[in-house]
C-alpha positions in Angstrom: 0.0 0.0 0.0 1.3 3.5 -0.9 2.1 5.8 1.9 0.4 9.2 2.1 3.6 10.9 0.9 3.9 8.7 -2.1 0.3 9.2 -3.0 0.8 13.0 -2.8 3.4 13.0 -5.6 0.5 12.7 -8.1 -0.6 16.2 -7.2 1.0 19.4 -8.4 1.7 20.8 -5.0 2.9 19.2 -1.8 1.8 20.3 1.7 4.1 18.6 4.1 1.8 19.3 7.0 -1.2 17.6 5.3 1.0 14.7 4.1 2.4 14.1 7.6 -1.1 14.2 9.2 -2.6 11.9 6.6 0.2 9.4 7.3 -0.4 9.6 11.0 -4.2 8.9 10.5 -3.3 6.0 8.1 -1.3 4.3 10.8 -4.1 4.7 13.3 -7.1 3.7 11.1 -5.3 1.2 8.8 -7.3 1.7 5.6 -6.8 -0.6 2.6 -6.4 2.3 0.2 -5.9 6.1 0.2 -7.6 8.4 -2.3 -6.6 12.0 -2.6 -9.6 14.0 -3.9 -8.8 16.3 -6.8 -12.3 17.7 -7.4 -14.1 18.0 -10.7 -17.0 16.3 -12.4 -15.0 13.2 -13.5 -14.2 12.3 -9.9 -17.8 12.9 -8.8 -19.0 10.6 -11.6 -16.6 7.9 -10.6 -17.7 8.0 -7.0 -21.4 8.0 -8.0 -20.8 5.0 -10.2 -19.1 3.2 -7.3 -22.0 3.9 -5.0 -24.5 2.8 -7.6 -22.7 -0.5 -7.9 -22.6 -1.0 -4.2 -26.3 -0.2 -3.9 -25.7 2.8 -1.6 -27.1 5.1 -4.3 -30.2 4.7 -6.5 -30.7 6.5 -9.8 -34.0 8.5 -10.0 -36.3 8.9 -12.9 -34.1 10.4 -15.6 -36.9 12.1 -17.5 -38.2 14.3 -14.6 -35.1 14.3 -12.4 -32.1 14.0 -14.6 -28.8 13.5 -12.8 -30.5 12.9 -9.5 -29.8 10.1 -7.0 -31.2 8.8 -3.7 -29.2 7.8 -0.7 -30.7 6.2 2.5 -29.0 6.5 5.8 -29.3 4.1 8.7 -32.6 4.6 10.6 -30.7 5.5 13.7 -28.6 8.1 11.9 -30.8 10.8 10.5 -30.0 14.1 12.3 -27.4 16.1 14.2 -26.7 14.7 17.7 -26.3 17.8 19.8 -26.2 15.8 23.1 -23.1 14.0 21.7 -21.4 17.1 20.3 -18.7 18.6 22.4 -16.4 21.6 22.6 -13.1 20.5 24.0 -11.2 23.5 25.5 -8.6 23.5 28.3 -11.0 25.6 30.4 -14.6 24.5 30.8 -15.6 28.2 31.2 -14.2 28.9 27.7 -16.8 26.5 26.3 -19.5 28.1 28.4 -22.9 26.8 29.6 -24.2 26.9 26.0 -22.0 23.9 25.0 -21.3 20.3 26.2 -17.7 20.2 27.3 -15.0 17.6 27.6 -11.4 18.0 28.6 -9.2 17.8 25.4 -6.9 15.0 26.5 -9.8 12.8 27.6 -11.6 13.5 24.4 -8.6 12.6 22.3 -8.1 9.4 24.2 -11.7 8.4 23.7 -11.6 9.1 20.0 -8.3 7.5 19.4 -9.7 4.2 20.7 -12.7 4.5 18.4 -10.6 5.3 15.4 -8.0 2.6 15.9 -8.3 0.2 13.0 -11.7 1.5 12.0 -10.9 1.8 8.2 -9.7 -1.8 7.7 -11.3 -2.9 4.4 -12.2 0.6 3.5 -10.7 3.5 1.5 -9.4 6.6 3.3 -10.4 9.7 1.4 -8.5 12.9 1.8 -10.6 16.0 0.9 -8.7 19.3 0.8 -11.4 22.0 0.7 -11.8 25.8 0.8 -14.7 27.5 2.6 -15.5 30.6 0.5 -14.2 31.7 -2.9 -10.9 30.1 -3.6 -9.1 33.4 -4.1 -10.8 35.3 -1.3 -8.6 36.5 1.6 -11.8 36.0 3.7 -11.9 32.2 3.0 -10.4 29.6 5.2 -9.3 26.0 4.3 -9.6 22.6 5.8 -8.9 19.0 5.1 -11.4 16.3 5.9 -10.3 12.6 6.1 -13.2 10.2 5.8 -14.1 6.7 4.9 -17.4 7.6 3.4 -17.7 8.2 -0.4 -21.2 9.6 0.3 -19.5 12.3 2.4 -17.0 13.0 -0.4 -19.8 13.5 -2.9 -21.5 16.0 -0.6 -18.3 17.8 0.2 -17.6 18.2 -3.5 -20.9 20.0 -3.8 -20.8 22.0 -0.6 -17.2 23.2 -0.7 -14.5 24.2 -3.2 -12.7 20.9 -2.9 -9.6 19.3 -4.5 -6.5 20.6 -6.2 -7.1 24.4 -5.9 -7.8 24.1 -2.2 -4.7 21.9 -1.6 -2.6 24.5 -3.5 -3.9 27.3 -1.3 -3.1 25.2 1.8 0.4 24.6 0.5 0.9 28.3 0.1 -0.6 29.3 3.5 0.4 26.3 5.6 -2.7 26.5 7.7 -5.8 24.4 7.7 -8.5 22.9 9.9 -8.1 19.2 10.5 -11.3 17.1 10.3 -11.2 13.3 10.9 -14.3 11.3 10.3 -15.4 7.7 10.2 -18.8 6.2 9.9 -17.6 3.5 12.3 -20.3 0.9 12.8 -23.1 3.5 13.0 -23.6 2.5 16.6 -25.4 5.3 18.6 -23.5 4.2 21.7 -20.2 4.8 19.9 -21.1 8.2 18.3 -19.3 11.4 19.2 -18.5 14.7 17.4 -15.6 16.5 19.1 -14.4 20.0 18.4 -11.0 21.2 19.5 -11.1 25.0 18.7 -7.7 25.7 20.3 -6.2 23.1 17.9 -8.4 24.0 14.9 -9.4 20.3 14.7 -12.6 18.2 14.6 -13.0 14.4 15.2 -16.3 12.7 14.3 -17.1 9.1 14.7 -20.1 6.8 14.3 -22.4 8.9 12.0 -22.8 9.4 8.3 -25.4 12.1 8.6 -24.6 15.5 7.0 -24.3 17.8 10.0 -22.2 15.2 11.9 -20.1 14.0 8.9 -19.8 16.9 6.4 -17.1 18.5 8.6 -16.8 21.6 6.5 -20.4 22.6 7.3 -21.6 23.3 10.9 -18.4 21.8 12.5 -15.9 24.0 10.6 -17.9 26.9 9.2 -19.6 27.7 12.5 -18.1 26.0 15.6 -14.4 26.2 14.7 -14.8 29.3 12.5 -16.5 31.2 15.3 -13.3 30.7 17.4 -11.1 31.7 14.4 -13.3 34.7 13.9 -12.9 35.9 17.5 -9.1 35.5 17.2 -8.9 37.3 13.8 -11.6 40.0 14.3 -14.6 38.9 12.3 -17.9 37.0 12.7 -18.9 33.5 11.7 -22.7 33.4 11.7 -25.7 31.1 11.1 -27.1 33.6 8.6 -28.5 33.7 5.1 -27.3 36.4 2.7 -29.7 37.9 0.2 -29.4 40.8 -2.3 -32.5 43.0 -2.8 -32.7 45.3 -5.9 -35.4 47.9 -5.9 -37.2 49.3 -9.0 -34.7 52.1 -9.1 -31.8 49.7 -9.6 -30.3 50.0 -6.1 -29.0 46.7 -4.7 -28.6 46.1 -1.0 -27.5 43.0 0.9 -28.9 41.8 4.2 -27.8 38.9 6.4 -30.5 37.2 8.5 -30.5 34.8 11.4 -33.5 32.5 12.1 -34.0 29.4 14.3 -35.5 26.4 12.6 -39.0 26.5 11.3 -38.9 30.3 10.8 -38.7 30.6 7.0 -34.9 31.0 6.6 -34.6 29.1 3.2 -37.8 30.7 1.9 -36.4 34.2 2.6 -33.0 33.3 1.1 -34.8 32.5 -2.2 -37.7 35.0 -1.8 -39.7 35.7 -5.0 -41.2 39.3 -5.1 -45.0 39.4 -5.1 -46.7 40.5 -8.3 -47.9 43.6 -6.4 -44.3 44.8 -6.2 -43.1 45.0 -9.8 -39.5 45.9 -10.5 -38.0 44.2 -7.5 -35.4 41.5 -7.9 -33.9 39.1 -5.3 -30.6 37.4 -5.5 -29.4 34.5 -3.2 -25.8 34.8 -2.0 -26.1 32.2 0.7 -28.9 30.2 2.5 -27.3 29.2 5.8 -23.9 30.6 6.8 -22.3 34.0 6.6 -18.7 35.1 7.4 -18.8 38.8 8.2 -15.7 41.0 8.1 -15.1 44.7 8.8 -14.0 46.3 5.6 -11.5 49.1 5.1 -14.4 51.4 4.2 -16.0 51.0 7.6 -18.7 48.7 6.5 -19.4 45.0 7.2 -18.7 42.7 4.3 -19.9 39.1 4.0 -19.1 35.9 2.1 -21.0 32.6 2.0 -18.4 30.0 2.8 -20.4 27.3 1.1 -20.8 26.5 -2.6 -24.0 24.4 -2.3 -27.2 23.8 -0.3 -27.8 21.0 2.1 -31.5 21.7 2.7 -34.5 20.1 4.4 -36.8 19.0 1.6 -40.3 18.3 3.2 -42.6 21.2 2.6 -40.8 22.3 -0.6 -43.2 22.9 -3.5 -43.9 25.5 -6.1 -46.1 27.5 -3.7 -43.8 27.6 -0.7 -40.4 28.0 -2.5 -40.5 27.9 -6.3 -36.8 28.5 -6.7 -35.8 25.7 -4.4 -38.4 23.4 -6.1 -37.0 24.1 -9.6 -33.4 23.9 -8.3 -33.6 20.3 -7.0 -35.1 18.8 -10.2 -31.7 18.2 -11.7 -28.2 17.1 -10.5 -29.3 16.7 -6.9 -28.4 14.2 -4.3 -31.5 13.3 -2.2 -31.2 11.6 1.2 -34.1 9.8 3.0 -37.0 10.8 0.7 -39.7 8.5 -0.4 -40.3 7.2 -4.0 -43.2 7.0 -6.3 -44.1 4.1 -8.5 -42.2 5.6 -11.4 -39.1 6.2 -9.3 -39.5 9.9 -8.7 -38.6 11.4 -5.3 -41.5 12.2 -3.0 -41.9 14.1 0.2 -44.6 15.5 2.4 -45.7 18.9 1.0 -46.0 17.9 -2.6 -49.4 18.2 -4.1 -48.9 15.6 -6.9 -47.5 12.1 -7.0 -48.1 9.3 -4.5 -45.4 7.5 -2.4 -45.1 3.7 -2.7 -41.7 3.2 -1.1 -40.9 5.0 2.2 -37.5 6.6 3.2 -36.3 3.3 4.7 -37.0 1.4 1.4 -40.2 -0.3 2.7 -43.6 -0.4 1.0 -45.2 2.8 2.2 -47.6 2.4 5.1 -49.0 5.5 6.8 -48.9 3.5 10.1 -45.1 3.6 9.9 -45.1 7.4 9.9 -44.3 9.9 7.2 -43.2 8.6 3.8 -40.1 10.9 3.7 -38.2 11.4 6.9 -39.0 14.8 8.3 -35.3 15.7 8.2 -34.8 14.3 4.6 -32.4 16.4 2.6 -31.2 17.6 -0.8 -27.7 18.5 -1.7 -27.2 20.6 -4.8 -24.9 23.2 -6.2 -25.8 26.8 -5.4 -25.5 27.6 -9.1 -28.6 25.6 -9.7 -30.7 28.2 -7.9 -32.5 30.4 -10.4 -31.9 33.3 -8.1 -28.1 32.5 -7.6 -26.0 35.7 -7.4 -22.7 35.7 -9.2 -21.5 38.0 -6.4 -21.3 34.8 -4.3 -17.9 34.3 -5.9 -16.6 37.9 -5.2 -13.3 37.7 -3.3 -14.2 40.8 -1.3 -17.7 39.6 -0.5 -20.8 41.8 -0.5 -21.5 44.9 1.7 -24.2 44.4 4.3 -26.8 47.1 4.8 -28.8 45.4 7.5 -28.7 42.5 9.9 -32.0 40.7 10.7 -32.9 38.5 13.6 -36.2 36.7 13.8 -38.2 34.1 15.6 -41.6 32.5 15.8 -43.7 34.4 18.4 -47.5 34.4 18.7 -47.9 37.6 20.6 -44.8 39.3 22.1 -42.7 40.5 19.1 -44.1 42.9 16.6 -43.8 42.3 12.8 -40.6 44.3 12.8 -38.6 46.7 14.9 -35.2 48.4 14.6 -32.6 48.4 17.3 -31.6 51.8 18.6 -27.9 51.2 17.9 -25.4 48.4 17.5 -25.1 47.7 21.2 -28.9 47.5 21.6 -28.9 45.3 18.5 -26.5 42.8 20.2 -29.0 42.5 23.0 -31.8 41.9 20.5 -29.8 39.1 18.9 -28.7 37.7 22.3 -32.3 37.5 23.5 -33.7 35.8 20.3 -36.4 33.2 21.0 -38.8 31.1 19.2 -41.9 29.1 20.2 -42.2 25.4 19.5 -45.0 24.0 17.4 -47.3 21.1 18.2 -45.7 19.0 15.5 -42.3 19.3 17.1 -43.1 18.9 20.8 -46.7 18.2 21.4 -47.0 21.7 23.1 -47.6 25.0 21.5 -45.8 28.2 22.6 -42.9 26.8 24.6 -40.3 29.5 24.3 -36.7 28.5 23.6 -33.8 31.0 23.6 -31.6 30.7 20.6 -29.2 33.7 20.5 -28.3 34.8 17.0 -29.7 31.3 16.0 -26.3 30.0 17.2 -27.3 28.0 20.2 -26.1 24.6 18.7 -23.2 26.2 16.8 -21.2 28.7 18.8 -17.8 27.2 19.4 -17.2 29.0 22.7 -18.8 30.8 25.7 -21.8 32.9 24.5 -20.8 35.7 26.9 -17.4 36.0 25.2 -19.2 35.7 21.8 -21.5 38.7 22.6 -18.5 40.7 23.8 -16.8 40.0 20.5 -19.9 41.2 18.7 -19.6 44.5 20.7 -16.0 44.8 19.8 -16.5 44.2 16.1 -19.3 46.8 16.0 -17.1 49.4 17.7 -14.7 49.1 14.7 -17.4 49.9 12.1 -17.7 53.5 11.0 -20.8 52.6 9.0 -22.4 49.6 10.8 -25.5 48.0 9.3 -28.8 48.6 10.9 -30.1 45.7 13.1 -33.7 44.6 13.0 -35.9 41.9 14.5 -38.8 40.4 12.6 -41.7 38.1 13.4 -43.7 36.8 10.5 -45.8 34.7 13.0 -48.0 37.0 15.0 -51.5 35.6 15.5 -54.9 36.9 16.5 -57.1 35.7 19.4 -58.4 32.9 17.1 -54.9 31.7 16.3 -54.9 33.0 12.7 -51.7 34.5 11.3 -52.0 38.3 10.9 -49.3 38.5 8.2 -49.3 36.6 4.9 -45.5 36.0 4.9 -43.5 34.4 2.0 -43.0 36.9 -0.8 -44.9 39.6 1.1 -42.0 39.8 3.6 -40.3 41.9 1.0 -42.5 44.8 2.1 -40.8 44.7 5.5 -37.4 44.4 4.0 -38.1 47.4 1.9 -38.9 49.5 5.0 -35.6 48.3 6.6 -33.5 49.3 3.5 -35.3 52.7 3.3 -34.6 53.2 7.0 -30.9 52.5 6.3 -31.0 55.1 3.5 -32.8 57.6 5.7 -35.9 57.6 3.5 -38.5 55.9 5.8 -40.3 57.0 8.8 -40.7 55.2 12.2 -42.0 55.8 15.7 -40.0 55.2 18.8 -41.1 52.6 21.3 -39.7 51.0 24.4 -38.1 48.2 22.5 -36.9 50.1 19.4 -38.1 51.9 16.3 -41.3 50.6 14.7 -42.8 51.4 11.3 -46.1 53.3 11.3 -48.9 51.9 9.1 -48.1 54.5 6.4 -44.4 53.6 6.4 -45.1 50.1 4.9 -46.1 49.6 1.3 -49.4 47.7 1.7 -50.7 48.1 -1.9 -52.5 45.1 -3.2 -52.3 43.4 0.2 -55.4 42.1 2.1 -54.5 43.0 5.7 -57.1 44.8 7.7 -56.3 48.0 9.6 -56.9 46.2 12.9 -54.5 43.4 12.0 -51.8 45.9 10.9 -52.2 47.8 14.2 -51.8 44.6 16.1 -48.7 43.7 14.0 -47.1 47.0 14.8 -48.0 47.1 18.5 -46.0 46.6 21.7 -47.8 45.3 24.8 -46.0 46.7 27.8 -47.2 43.9 30.1 -46.0 41.1 27.8 -42.6 42.9 27.3 -42.1 43.3 31.1 -42.4 39.6 31.3 -40.1 39.1 28.4 -37.4 41.3 30.0 -37.7 39.3 33.2 -37.2 36.1 31.2 -34.3 37.5 29.2 -32.6 38.7 32.3 -33.0 35.2 33.9 -31.5 33.6 30.7 -28.5 35.9 30.6 -27.8 35.5 34.3 -26.4 32.0 33.7 -23.4 33.5 32.1 -22.4 35.2 35.3 -19.5 37.7 35.5 -18.4 37.0 31.9 -21.7 38.6 30.6 -20.8 42.0 29.0 -22.0 44.8 31.3 -23.2 46.5 28.1 -26.0 44.0 27.7 -27.3 44.4 31.2 -27.2 48.2 30.7 -29.3 47.8 27.5 -31.7 45.5 29.3 -32.0 48.0 32.1 -32.8 50.8 29.6 -35.5 48.7 28.0 -37.0 48.0 31.4 -36.9 51.7 32.3 -38.7 52.7 29.0 -41.4 50.1 29.7 -42.0 51.8 33.0 -41.1 48.9 35.3 
């Protein structure tokens, strides 16, 4: 068997650090073969053919879904495992109460025993990858070692992988190390360990995306958030979308939403017919890396080159761009099948499932036909609204940052933070209410600061302090806003139509940033008046609009109390500025 160093001679550039690490992993895991990923369509085609021969992939109907394939994961391996995901820092306080912690030496020892000999009979794949445009100074590189060709296929879509990434690593000499093995897919032997001080990740026992595609949440958020604090930028769980008004002005906004709050739909928003002349461009649907620019503004890149999205609920009415995007050259995971071999999932209005996500004849008694967390992996360039500025080395300038959640009563449709410092409090106090489908209870409030609860690689108190520090460096900071598309009336009916109509709210934000739109001051921030929103062609009553733009002092006094209780768990590390902002809100509410 060739050593890692011998295999590397086939490539144009040699990174000694990568070669030495791969050889070390080879000795530990004992694979039969080593494959260095070069990137490109030919390699993806070869891997696809290999997985088709083994039965791990299935070709879908070529007439309606050309170039599409289906993969099925083990029934016990279908989602991220947050309770088995650890941040391993020398100090437990550096990981913070927002993370599970394990001492680094203990974590390494545990993982070393799991990895020992785990690749016998398998191929060790080396995936050099770049998160972000390959020539951008804002991008960062990594190398994932895995024994899963399914992971390789996904990483080839989700990152800039192969020779160009390895060449950049060779020039820079720095990269994030990610070691992964599917192991035996035993839930009792499944761990995802992050070592931010070492810029490394170790994942064992899962083949599921968020646990196995180490460039995604593991690198691009948990490790990158640590890198960002060290280097002076922000790694955020945010979409990036460009909005062009009828006058031809384009502004970019970055938005953070917890799950089930319309993140993907907003990233691919289609303007309503009642707002002619508007255009929307998707830069990113999930992750944003935000850097202070030399011009005093905040600039953003999307570190990913593809989408790894939840497919149930996607149809021409909810998200036409996504629906059209995934009908060609898409890798589906855990969806159902129709009789003519087309993929099927809950939310489609046509077709009928005959085979469920586990490959069994479909029986409603067994649950949904497609797994609720079934996925699509597809190149971002397949999106009809894809922005070529996604490849800009400098990124795009951000005019507004938007936080949002699902709240029945408390949060108004939209409000503007008074300043950056207040905006950090708005993000830190983000919350969303659970749905009956998810928990059996409606309205249970869960805090999810900046939508980063599962993804921040260090203590939230230090993270918020870093936000304050970055904002202080910006001469022209973006406006910060909070939105809530989910206000309801006393009968439980949604007051706002949502989807494409959300563009009306975004228009107000951008006009506020440009000094063109009015607002009224409230205890929690600046709110639009009814006349400040373009409501033309929209069937929303005056009473509903008044409710959408109202602040109930009693509900907000209770909210402040709950926010204060939540923040108190961070103790002395909590930035004093956040307590000061919360005190000011409380005072304005008349507590």
